[in-house]
N, C-alpha and C positions, 0 to 999 in steps of 0.2 A: 724319716727318710723315705723318699719315694724312688724306687729303682728305675722307674720309667724316666723320671726327670734326670737321674744320673746318667742313664744310657743316652739320652738326648744331648746332654752336655759333652759326653765323650765323643759322640758323632760330630758335634759342632767343632770341638777342639781338633779332632783329626782332620776335618775339612780345612780349617785355618792353617794347621801345620802343613798339610799337603800343598796348599796354595803358596805358602812361604818357601817351602823347599823346591817347588817347581820353578819359582822365579829365580831362586839361587842357582838351580841347575842350569837354567837357560843362560844366566849371566856367566856361569863357569864355562859353558859350552862356547859362548861367544868369545870369551877370553882365550880359550884353547884354540879356536879356529881363526882368530884375528890375525891379519897379515903381519902386524908388528911383533907378534909372538913367534914367528918362524925363526928357527935357529940360524944364527949367522956363522957360528963355528961349533966345533964339537963340545965346547964348554958352556955354550948357551943353552940352559935347560928350562928357561921360563915357559916355553910352549909345552914341554913335557910335563912340568909340574902342574900347569893349568889343565892338561888333559887328565892327569891323575885326579885332580880336584873334581873335574866334570864327571868322571866315572864314579867317584864316590857319591856325588850329589845325585846322580841318576839311580844308583842303588838305593839311596835313602828315599827317593821319590817312590820307588817300587815297594819298599818296605811299608811306608805309610799308606800307600794305595791298597796294599794287601790287607793291612790292619783295618782300614776303613771298610772294605768289602766284607770282611769277616764279621765286623761289628754291626754293619748294616743288616746282614743276614741272620744275626742272632735273634732267636725268638725267645722273648722273656716269658718265663713261666712262673707262676706263684711257687713259693717255697713248698716243697712236698715233704711232709714229716716222715714219709716212708723211705724216700730216696736220700734225704739229707742234702747237703750242699752240692750244687751242680754249677756248671758254667752258666753265668747270667745272674748269679746270686750277689746280693748286696749284703755285707755282713759286718758286724762290729766285733772287734777282738780286744781283749784286755790282756796286758802282760802281767808278769809277777808283781810289778809295782802298782798295778791298777790303772796304768795309762791306757786310755781307750783310743782305738783307731778304726777307721772305716775303710773297707776294701770292697772293690767290685771284681769278681772273678770273671774275667773276660776271655774271649777266644784268642785275643792278640792285644797289642798296644800296651804291653807291660811297662810299668813305670809312669804312665801318663797320669797326671793329677788334675782333678777338677774340684771346684768348690760348690757346695750346695748349702745355702743358708749359712754361710760362714764356716762350714765344716769341710775339711779336706778329705777327699776320697781318692785313694790310689788304686789304679788298675793293676791286678796281678793275673797271671795265667797258670793253668795247670802244669806248665813246664817248670815253674819255679818250685823249690823245695816246699815253701809254705803253701802254695796253690795245690800241689800234689797231696800234701798231708791234709788239706781241708776237704777234699772231695769225699763225699759220703758222710761227713761229720754232721752233727746236729747241735742245736742250741744247747749250751751247757757243757758240751764236750771240751776236752782240752787237747791241744796239739803241741807237739814238741818237734823242733827242728834243730839241726846242728849247722851252724854257719861258721866257717873257718875255725872249727874245733870248739866253738862256744855253743853250749846248749841254751836254746831259747824256748820258753813255754808260754803258750797263749790259751786263753779261755774264749770260746765262742759265746758272746753275750747276746747277740741278736742276729737273725737271718731274715732277709726279705726276698 
């Protein structure tokens, strides 16, 4: 696994997502401001609904734009065995059943998924319970989190 390649894939995916959401926001804006969507009576809410959609799309554009900027400004550093896992780390985790997963600890874009050589990599952030518990950990360490009252334990198998 090459974390620079993963970082590049994340940036590309964010750019594609931003383009798609910007087009959707523009379409929603045009629908909200189109003459045919003006209310003809107090029960005609098509224009109002379209404006809510346009507002939500505009917020989503800003969220993705912010994630893109934060990820573009991320300086990837080699894994430091003194500091442990930091933002920008690519790491492998194994659960109690031995199921392996790859995570990229990013500054934003939580939940974004990319594939590298057929391997799924999921972006998490330090704001998540798992991301917070991984900060400062080392290869071979175990982390434990509680999600909805269920205890989950993971072993850090590899860090890049």
